[in-house]
Every structure is written in structure tokens, then in C-alpha cells.
Kinemage of the C-alpha trace (Angstrom):
@kinemage 1
@onewidth
@group {chain A} dominant
@subgroup {mainchain}
@vectorlist {calphas} color= white
{ca met a 1} P -9.324 10.373 -1.498
{ca thr a 2} L -11.590 11.479 0.828
{ca ser a 3} L -13.007 8.705 3.066
{ca lys a 4} L -15.969 8.349 4.769
{ca arg a 5} L -15.743 8.821 8.576
{ca pro a 6} L -15.857 6.452 10.575
{ca gly a 7} L -19.627 5.284 12.221
{ca asp a 8} L -21.177 6.768 8.953
{ca asp a 9} L -22.492 3.309 8.145
{ca tyr a 10} L -22.835 2.011 11.628
{ca leu a 11} L -24.880 -1.286 11.795
{ca pro a 12} L -25.644 -3.573 14.673
{ca glu a 13} L -22.805 -6.054 14.851
{ca pro a 14} L -24.675 -9.218 13.322
{ca asn a 15} L -24.464 -12.151 15.857
{ca trp a 16} L -23.966 -15.324 13.550
{ca lys a 17} L -23.914 -17.941 16.366
{ca leu a 18} L -27.823 -16.351 16.927
{ca ile a 19} L -28.135 -16.502 13.315
{ca ala a 20} L -27.774 -19.754 12.931
{ca ile a 21} L -29.438 -21.256 16.173
{ca tyr a 22} L -32.373 -19.311 15.143
{ca phe a 23} L -32.314 -20.035 11.720
{ca thr a 24} L -31.970 -23.858 12.998
{ca phe a 25} L -35.008 -23.936 15.035
{ca phe a 26} L -37.102 -22.760 12.332
{ca val a 27} L -36.269 -25.318 9.986
{ca trp a 28} L -36.536 -27.628 12.935
{ca val a 29} L -39.887 -26.489 13.467
{ca ile a 30} L -40.583 -26.692 9.721
{ca leu a 31} L -39.652 -30.272 9.560
{ca val a 32} L -41.894 -31.658 12.668
{ca ser a 33} L -44.787 -29.364 11.547
{ca tyr a 34} L -45.033 -31.222 8.129
{ca thr a 35} L -44.156 -35.174 9.969
{ca arg a 36} L -46.217 -35.084 13.128
{ca asn a 37} L -49.352 -32.608 11.839
{ca phe a 38} L -47.980 -29.553 14.037
{ca pro a 39} L -50.224 -26.780 13.874
{ca leu a 40} L -48.649 -24.137 11.839
{ca phe a 41} L -50.099 -21.013 14.053
{ca ile a 42} L -47.589 -22.351 16.825
{ca ile a 43} L -44.512 -21.257 14.581
{ca pro a 44} L -44.255 -17.889 14.762
{ca phe a 45} L -44.831 -17.949 18.520
{ca ala a 46} L -42.351 -20.756 19.167
{ca val a 47} L -39.768 -18.991 16.564
{ca val a 48} L -40.307 -15.939 18.707
{ca ile a 49} L -39.929 -17.172 21.796
{ca val a 50} L -37.064 -19.356 21.545
{ca gly a 51} L -35.691 -16.402 19.722
{ca ala a 52} L -36.103 -13.908 22.710
{ca leu a 53} L -34.115 -16.163 25.155
{ca val a 54} L -31.318 -17.531 22.899
{ca tyr a 55} L -30.859 -13.737 22.419
{ca ile a 56} L -30.787 -13.146 26.503
{ca ala a 57} L -28.328 -16.380 26.710
{ca val a 58} L -25.918 -14.933 23.980
{ca asn a 59} L -26.314 -11.546 25.127
{ca phe a 60} L -26.395 -11.993 29.152
{ca asn a 61} L -23.760 -9.686 29.986
{ca thr a 62} L -25.040 -6.754 28.136
{ca met a 63} L -28.977 -7.321 29.253
{ca arg a 64} L -27.218 -7.303 32.788
{ca his a 65} L -26.457 -3.662 32.055
{ca pro a 66} L -29.690 -2.170 30.718
{ca lys a 67} L -28.785 1.212 31.654
{ca ala a 68} L -25.719 1.031 29.932
{ca leu a 69} L -27.153 -0.202 26.838
{ca arg a 70} L -29.669 3.072 26.889
{ca his a 71} L -26.677 5.323 27.020
{ca leu a 72} L -25.531 2.995 24.062
{ca phe a 73} L -27.844 3.558 22.105
{ca arg a 74} L -28.445 7.587 23.144
{ca gly a 75} L -25.113 7.752 21.693
{ca leu a 76} L -25.293 5.967 18.408
{ca ala a 77} L -28.461 8.160 17.653
{ca ala a 78} L -26.513 11.376 18.862
{ca leu a 79} L -23.947 9.860 16.146
{ca lys a 80} L -25.738 9.633 13.153
{ca arg a 81} L -26.551 13.310 14.003
{ca asn a 82} L -22.908 14.587 14.436
{ca gln a 83} L -23.395 15.546 18.037
{ca leu a 84} L -20.338 14.024 18.973
{ca asp a 85} L -19.971 16.025 22.689
{ca thr a 86} L -23.178 14.665 23.368
{ca ala a 87} L -22.548 10.722 21.900
{ca gln a 88} L -19.504 10.761 23.953
{ca ala a 89} L -20.849 11.640 26.634
{ca glu a 90} L -23.447 8.934 26.282
{ca phe a 91} L -20.715 6.197 25.739
{ca asp a 92} L -18.631 7.435 28.449
{ca glu a 93} L -21.567 6.724 30.975
{ca ala a 94} L -22.365 3.427 29.492
{ca ile a 95} L -18.362 2.736 30.090
{ca arg a 96} L -19.054 3.908 33.463
{ca leu a 97} L -21.784 1.915 34.260
{ca tyr a 98} L -20.201 -1.064 32.215
{ca pro a 99} L -16.743 -0.837 32.629
{ca gly a 100} L -16.065 -4.046 29.925
{ca tyr a 101} L -18.732 -2.677 27.389
{ca ala a 102} L -16.734 -3.349 24.150
{ca thr a 103} L -19.057 -1.871 21.580
{ca ala a 104} L -18.927 1.237 23.795
{ca ile a 105} L -15.642 1.888 24.125
{ca ala a 106} L -15.484 0.810 20.226
{ca asn a 107} L -17.910 4.049 19.392
{ca arg a 108} L -15.512 5.983 21.637
{ca gly a 109} L -13.179 5.276 19.510
{ca val a 110} L -15.141 6.578 16.348
{ca ile a 111} L -15.655 9.617 18.143
{ca tyr a 112} L -11.978 10.315 18.825
{ca ala a 113} L -11.158 9.181 15.055
{ca arg a 114} L -14.283 12.026 14.025
{ca lys a 115} L -12.360 14.767 16.271
{ca gly a 116} L -9.373 13.772 14.631
{ca gln a 117} L -7.444 12.069 17.785
{ca ile a 118} L -6.298 9.205 16.085
{ca glu a 119} L -3.854 7.791 18.837
{ca lys a 120} L -6.974 8.464 21.092
{ca ala a 121} L -8.953 5.807 18.556
{ca ile a 122} L -6.489 3.462 18.160
{ca glu a 123} L -6.353 3.047 22.008
{ca ala a 124} L -9.968 2.725 22.158
{ca cys a 125} L -10.777 0.196 19.090
{ca thr a 126} L -7.465 -1.777 20.607
{ca gln a 127} L -9.056 -2.053 24.069
{ca ala a 128} L -12.401 -3.247 22.665
{ca ile a 129} L -10.955 -5.417 20.330
{ca gln a 130} L -8.806 -7.046 23.471
{ca leu a 131} L -12.571 -7.320 25.275
{ca gln a 132} L -14.176 -8.669 22.388
{ca pro a 133} L -11.911 -9.574 19.442
{ca lys a 134} L -15.105 -10.666 17.202
{ca leu a 135} L -16.500 -6.869 16.992
{ca ala a 136} L -15.910 -5.589 13.516
{ca thr a 137} L -16.888 -2.262 14.259
{ca ala a 138} L -13.760 -1.865 16.008
{ca tyr a 139} L -11.583 -2.738 13.355
{ca arg a 140} L -13.247 -0.934 10.653
{ca thr a 141} L -12.894 2.083 12.783
{ca arg a 142} L -9.179 1.407 14.017
{ca ala a 143} L -8.545 0.542 10.074
{ca ala a 144} L -9.715 3.962 9.109
{ca ala a 145} L -7.243 5.657 11.605
{ca tyr a 146} L -4.248 4.061 10.475
{ca leu a 147} L -5.113 5.079 7.419
{ca ser a 148} L -5.114 8.232 8.642
{ca lys a 149} L -1.766 7.830 9.632
{ca glu a 150} L -0.414 6.175 6.310
{ca met a 151} L -0.039 3.129 8.165
{ca ala a 152} L -1.544 1.040 5.219
{ca asp a 153} L -0.173 -2.608 6.001
{ca glu a 154} L -2.064 -2.442 9.354
{ca ala a 155} L -5.689 -0.613 7.751
{ca leu a 156} L -5.664 -3.294 5.611
{ca ala a 157} L -4.638 -6.269 8.395
{ca asp a 158} L -7.851 -4.467 10.164
{ca ser a 159} L -10.432 -3.856 6.736
{ca asn a 160} L -9.403 -7.621 6.241
{ca gln a 161} L -10.450 -8.753 9.614
{ca ala a 162} L -13.844 -6.513 9.579
{ca ile a 163} L -15.253 -7.882 6.152
{ca lys a 164} L -14.805 -11.763 7.555
{ca leu a 165} L -16.587 -10.808 10.581
{ca gln a 166} L -18.840 -8.599 8.840
{ca pro a 167} L -19.291 -9.396 5.019
{ca leu a 168} L -21.367 -6.928 3.844
{ca ser a 169} L -20.145 -3.846 5.289
{ca ala a 170} L -19.571 -1.524 2.567
{ca phe a 171} L -17.451 0.629 4.936
{ca ala a 172} L -14.455 -1.687 5.444
{ca tyr a 173} L -14.028 -2.908 1.602
{ca leu a 174} L -13.864 0.803 1.054
{ca ile a 175} L -10.968 0.978 3.788
{ca arg a 176} L -9.535 -1.754 2.232
{ca gly a 177} L -9.288 -0.080 -1.377
{ca gln a 178} L -7.623 2.994 0.173
{ca ala a 179} L -5.602 0.862 2.211
{ca tyr a 180} L -4.530 -0.362 -1.747
{ca leu a 181} L -4.119 2.685 -3.155
{ca gln a 182} L -1.596 3.880 -0.655
{ca lys a 183} L 0.278 0.869 -1.108
{ca lys a 184} L 0.066 2.041 -4.720
{ca ser a 185} L -1.291 -0.971 -5.985
{ca pro a 186} L -4.766 0.063 -7.404
{ca gln a 187} L -4.995 -3.195 -9.404
{ca glu a 188} L -5.974 -4.529 -5.746
{ca ala a 189} L -7.508 -1.729 -4.936
{ca ile a 190} L -10.684 -2.171 -8.003
{ca pro a 191} L -12.171 -5.436 -6.922
{ca ala a 192} L -12.635 -3.951 -3.123
{ca phe a 193} L -14.191 -0.474 -4.355
{ca ala a 194} L -16.097 -2.662 -6.639
{ca arg a 195} L -17.495 -4.665 -3.834
{ca ala a 196} L -18.428 -1.915 -2.028
{ca ala a 197} L -20.349 -0.333 -5.015
{ca arg a 198} L -22.200 -3.735 -5.108
{ca leu a 199} L -23.030 -3.397 -1.572
{ca lys a 200} L -24.412 0.331 -1.547
{ca arg a 201} L -25.282 1.219 -5.142
{ca his a 202} L -25.800 4.605 -4.350
{ca asp a 203} L -22.973 5.471 -2.154
{ca ala a 204} L -20.897 8.087 -4.078
{ca phe a 205} L -17.268 7.134 -2.119
{ca ala a 206} L -17.638 3.803 -3.698
{ca his a 207} L -17.689 4.893 -6.785
{ca met a 208} L -15.633 7.283 -6.307
{ca gly a 209} L -12.859 4.956 -4.841
{ca leu a 210} L -13.596 2.761 -7.418
{ca gly a 211} L -12.938 5.755 -10.621
{ca thr a 212} L -9.566 6.464 -8.725
{ca ala a 213} L -8.367 2.841 -8.497
{ca tyr a 214} L -9.072 2.935 -12.510
{ca met a 215} L -7.595 6.211 -13.282
{ca asn a 216} L -4.046 5.160 -11.281
{ca ala a 217} L -3.907 1.534 -13.184
{ca asp a 218} L -4.246 3.607 -16.048
{ca gln a 219} L -7.870 2.517 -16.508
{ca ser a 220} L -8.890 5.985 -17.348
{ca glu a 221} L -11.825 5.183 -19.735
{ca lys a 222} L -13.243 3.246 -17.070
{ca ala a 223} L -12.841 5.691 -14.341
{ca leu a 224} L -14.675 7.771 -16.083
{ca pro a 225} L -18.537 6.517 -15.768
{ca glu a 226} L -17.334 5.916 -11.808
{ca phe a 227} L -16.719 9.552 -11.713
{ca asp a 228} L -20.296 10.311 -13.340
{ca leu a 229} L -21.823 8.791 -10.985
{ca cys a 230} L -20.058 10.173 -7.913
{ca leu a 231} L -21.164 13.238 -9.113
{ca arg a 232} L -24.529 12.400 -9.510
{ca leu a 233} L -24.585 11.308 -5.934
{ca asn a 234} L -22.811 13.763 -4.701
{ca pro a 235} L -22.525 17.013 -7.162
{ca gln a 236} L -20.516 18.807 -4.556
{ca asn a 237} L -17.551 16.516 -3.889
{ca ala a 238} L -14.744 18.783 -5.470
{ca leu a 239} L -12.399 15.939 -5.555
{ca ala a 240} L -14.233 13.699 -7.676
{ca tyr a 241} L -14.188 16.620 -10.520
{ca asn a 242} L -10.748 17.393 -10.011
{ca asn a 243} L -10.174 12.952 -10.682
{ca arg a 244} L -12.640 13.233 -13.575
{ca gly a 245} L -10.631 16.152 -14.767
{ca tyr a 246} L -7.848 14.288 -14.759
{ca ala a 247} L -9.259 10.853 -16.689
{ca asn a 248} L -10.340 13.253 -19.517
{ca leu a 249} L -7.344 14.613 -19.874
{ca lys a 250} L -5.585 10.593 -19.808
{ca val a 251} L -7.591 10.211 -22.709
{ca gly a 252} L -7.862 13.772 -24.440
{ca asn a 253} L -10.772 15.658 -23.263
{ca val a 254} L -8.523 18.460 -22.869
{ca glu a 255} L -12.021 21.297 -22.926
{ca ala a 256} L -13.517 18.656 -20.546
{ca ala a 257} L -10.948 18.488 -18.087
{ca leu a 258} L -10.301 22.149 -17.899
{ca ala a 259} L -14.108 22.429 -17.398
{ca asp a 260} L -13.774 19.759 -14.204
{ca cys a 261} L -10.833 21.213 -13.206
{ca asn a 262} L -12.288 24.917 -13.087
{ca gln a 263} L -15.502 23.428 -11.086
{ca ala a 264} L -13.227 21.452 -8.881
{ca ile a 265} L -11.350 25.311 -7.521
{ca lys a 266} L -14.769 26.651 -7.197
{ca leu a 267} L -15.760 24.328 -5.058
{ca asp a 268} L -12.493 24.383 -3.063
{ca pro a 269} L -10.465 27.030 -3.583
{ca lys a 270} L -7.618 25.929 -1.362
{ca met a 271} L -7.565 22.057 -3.261
{ca val a 272} L -4.048 21.842 -4.253
{ca phe a 273} L -4.399 18.710 -6.788
{ca ala a 274} L -7.027 20.939 -8.186
{ca tyr a 275} L -4.646 23.655 -9.470
{ca asp a 276} L -1.962 20.787 -10.413
{ca ser a 277} L -4.489 19.350 -12.656
{ca arg a 278} L -5.288 22.339 -14.071
{ca gly a 279} L -1.514 23.488 -14.525
{ca glu a 280} L -1.038 19.935 -16.268
{ca thr a 281} L -4.298 20.822 -18.790
{ca tyr a 282} L -2.932 24.346 -19.601
{ca phe a 283} L 0.716 22.149 -20.278
{ca val a 284} L -0.909 19.697 -22.352
{ca met a 285} L -2.725 22.708 -24.461
{ca gly a 286} L 0.628 24.098 -25.264
{ca arg a 287} L -0.319 27.205 -22.279
{ca tyr a 288} L 3.036 27.333 -20.436
{ca glu a 289} L 2.683 30.655 -18.401
{ca asp a 290} L -0.563 29.676 -17.636
{ca ala a 291} L 0.964 26.160 -16.597
{ca leu a 292} L 3.383 27.825 -14.633
{ca tyr a 293} L 0.837 30.226 -12.945
{ca glu a 294} L -1.008 27.322 -11.806
{ca phe a 295} L 1.721 25.216 -10.497
{ca met a 296} L 3.037 27.973 -7.995
{ca arg a 297} L -0.587 28.589 -6.808
{ca ala a 298} L -0.398 24.497 -5.730
{ca asn a 299} L 3.438 25.592 -4.363
{ca asp a 300} L 1.554 28.375 -2.058
{ca phe a 301} L -0.315 26.158 -0.692
{ca gln a 302} L 1.705 23.417 -0.307
{ca pro a 303} L 5.477 24.272 -0.576
{ca asp a 304} L 6.903 20.989 0.116
{ca his a 305} L 4.961 19.553 -2.740
{ca ala a 306} L 6.756 17.572 -5.673
{ca phe a 307} L 4.677 17.833 -8.291
{ca ser a 308} L 3.839 21.485 -8.395
{ca ile a 309} L 7.692 22.121 -8.287
{ca ala a 310} L 8.289 19.834 -10.995
{ca gly a 311} L 5.506 21.234 -12.803
{ca gln a 312} L 7.127 24.840 -12.512
{ca ala a 313} L 10.614 23.597 -13.471
{ca val a 314} L 9.608 22.301 -16.312
{ca ser a 315} L 7.055 25.259 -17.306
{ca tyr a 316} L 9.916 27.153 -17.104
{ca phe a 317} L 12.043 24.885 -19.300
{ca met a 318} L 9.446 25.361 -21.759
{ca leu a 319} L 9.456 29.096 -21.756
{ca ala a 320} L 13.223 28.946 -22.195
{ca gln a 321} L 14.146 29.960 -18.781
{ca thr a 322} L 16.425 27.091 -18.207
{ca asp a 323} L 18.248 28.933 -15.094
{ca lys a 324} L 14.589 29.407 -13.161
{ca ala a 325} L 13.955 25.388 -14.601
{ca lys a 326} L 17.184 24.058 -12.823
{ca leu a 327} L 16.555 25.427 -9.779
{ca lys a 328} L 13.530 23.986 -9.532
{ca trp a 329} L 14.419 20.779 -10.065
{ca ala a 330} L 17.574 21.189 -8.030
{ca gln a 331} L 14.817 22.505 -5.258
{ca leu a 332} L 12.832 19.144 -6.291
{ca val a 333} L 15.630 16.987 -5.751
{ca ala a 334} L 16.455 18.119 -2.472
{ca leu a 335} L 12.976 16.956 -1.022
{ca asp a 336} L 13.909 13.834 -2.971
{ca ala a 337} L 17.017 12.671 -4.228
{ca arg a 338} L 15.431 9.626 -6.577
{ca tyr a 339} L 14.460 12.433 -8.042
{ca gln a 340} L 17.375 12.794 -10.244
{ca asp a 341} L 16.098 10.413 -12.313
{ca ala a 342} L 13.177 11.309 -14.703
{ca gly a 343} L 12.528 7.388 -14.541
{ca phe a 344} L 11.288 8.173 -10.912
{ca phe a 345} L 9.064 11.264 -11.410
{ca glu a 346} L 7.060 9.054 -14.020
{ca ser a 347} L 6.809 6.150 -12.072
{ca glu a 348} L 5.915 8.342 -8.854
{ca gln a 349} L 3.582 11.030 -9.967
{ca arg a 350} L 2.080 9.555 -12.925
{ca pro a 351} L 1.959 12.169 -15.181
{ca thr a 352} L 0.481 12.624 -18.788
{ca lys a 353} L 2.720 12.029 -21.556
{ca ala a 354} L 3.610 15.732 -22.357
{ca leu a 355} L 4.868 16.521 -18.640
{ca val a 356} L 7.083 13.637 -19.238
{ca asp a 357} L 8.579 14.124 -21.954
{ca gly a 358} L 9.165 17.506 -20.601
{ca val a 359} L 10.685 16.420 -17.537
{ca arg a 360} L 13.171 14.503 -19.618
{ca glu a 361} L 14.669 17.010 -22.143
{ca leu a 362} L 14.738 19.132 -18.796
{ca ala a 363} L 16.877 16.296 -17.593
{ca ala a 364} L 18.800 15.566 -20.470
{ca ala a 365} L 19.686 19.811 -20.364
{ca ile a 366} L 20.824 19.824 -16.987
{ca asp a 367} L 22.824 16.760 -17.480
{ca met a 368} L 24.480 18.318 -20.730
{ca arg a 369} L 25.122 21.549 -18.746
{ca ala a 370} L 26.493 19.661 -16.057
{ca ala a 371} L 28.947 17.482 -18.785
{ca glu a 372} L 29.939 21.096 -20.311
{ca gly a 373} L 30.801 22.560 -16.660
């Protein structure tokens, strides 16, 4: 699943200590005003003054470096405009002026993550966390970096900590959901994506994630409306078309599945999954030559892609080209010996029943030939 980029939903870190003090003082002033006839018009001035004093006290280290703070805000503005080099230069300058500036270091990690420099992103966020252990931005960004390295357990731990620190961060819930998907735990991913969707109702990524989790949990009927909403919010999302197509295929809407696969490929002609989905759709329709062609195209883009190799093997078998089918299946087993068991293909790839049946027939035929040999 395509994820949001770190920093896409940047929010200034809420200072819960400041908020608690501020709220307590406000309640105290209200109570005093009612019990001692304290003039109500004084309340706004008192709240502002005390709030300013508390803010200065809590953020004293940052306030001592106003130039660093100015460069931080310039960097954040550039980051929102996706001007990565400009943003990095601003964050670097903020850190030069104030070497312990954890927020600037964490946002430099965001830049590294956007540029694909994942190890540097992890290193920067780790440094920021060491300086300021309650910096949610650093945990969110490091979680996304871990996710890109398929380190799902680490990503899950960091996203959980980010949520603990900033409970209203939709991005943190998205990362949690994606981590569960990587761990092949779609049932646990569903509430994470659902929470992200409630926090940001018009976030296409949240609905995309929720739909994918439902689909992977074999609840394709629930997945379809989520993909519909995702595509209304972002009609150019090729992966959403592909996933909706696959969900349609799972519930028997074959023509709708084919239309979605076609649109996914139109938007992203190099998407391997879309050719796989279209190949499987043709297979379900009994158009085995078309299915074989699509699986071969997917394999051209990614030669070691297990699903497309298996799809070719089964398509050859259905076309009565058993020798070619056996060679392709041997290629699949060479990638991962567990594919000798047809049941592993079913649990690992979650294909349609038609493809599962074809795989089982092929495996039985290969076993029979081996016994005769």
C-alpha cells in the first residue's frame, strides 16, 4: 500500500503540561470571579499573561535561540511546499545555531525520509528522541522509515509511542495500520485505519488503508465502499483502482474488476500488481491465454515476483501445456521451497478460488508425474 510521506500531516507538538496548567488557571479564575465578584473583563487579560509566562517557562531553551526558531519555521514552510533542499538547509542552520534542537533534528529526519535516505532518517530521529524523549514527530517519522525497511515490529512500537504522545495524529494510526498489514494481521490493522479515517475523514490514504485491511481479512464487501471513497477523494490513485478491482473480483463482480484493473494500468503502466490482478480476472473468466499474457507482463517488470510466476504456471496448465507449467512451478519453488505445498500459495498470496483450484490441480499433476517417473 502506498503510504503518506513523513511530514505530510505535520502539526506542532502539543505541550500537554502547558495545556494542563493553562486550563487549571482558567478554571481557577472562573471560580474566583464567581466567589469574590472578580471583574469578568479581567479574565482574558489574565489568561493571556499567564499563558505567555507559562509558555516562556516551558520552552525556555528554545526561546533562548530565536534565530534557530525562525529557521525551523522557514524549514517547515518549505517542507509543506515540498522544497526539500531549501527545507533541509533551514533545518541545518537551526541545528547549527542550537545543536540540541530536537524538533529541527527530527524534521531533518523527515527530509532524509522524503529523499529515500532511510538510514539517515532513522539516525536523525533516534538522535532527536535521545534529546527529547516525548517528541511525537520523531517517533512517527522513524516508524515510517522502519516500515519502508519492512521492520514491522519496530514501526509498530514507534507508532504506538507516537499515538501515546499525540493521540490525535492520523498519520501515526496510518503507520500502525500499515505495520499490522506487513505483519499479515489485517484484523488488527482495521481499527488503526478506522481511527485514522475518523480523525481525518477526507484523507484518501486512511480509506485506502481501511479498504486494504478489510480485503486482506476476506471482508471484500466492506472494502469496496472504502475504496470508492478513496477514489472520490483521489481519482488518480492507481493502487486504489487495483485493490478495488481485486475486491470486486473476490465478490464476483468480474466486469467491474476488469474495468478497475484497466484503469489502474492506464494510470500506472508499470504497476506489477495491476497486471497480476488483470491476469487473475481473465483466469476467472476462463480466458487463459489473456491471463498468461498479463502474468508474463507482470513478470517482465519483476522477474522474481512469485504471484506472476505461479499465474503463468497455472495458465500454461489450463492451456494443456503441462511441461511449461512444470518448469514455471519449478522456478517458483526455487524462489521459496515452501511453494512445494499448494496450501502455502493459498495462505501467502490469498488468490481467488479459481486460481487456488488451478494450483491444486497442477500440484497434483506434478506429484502424479513424479510418482510415475
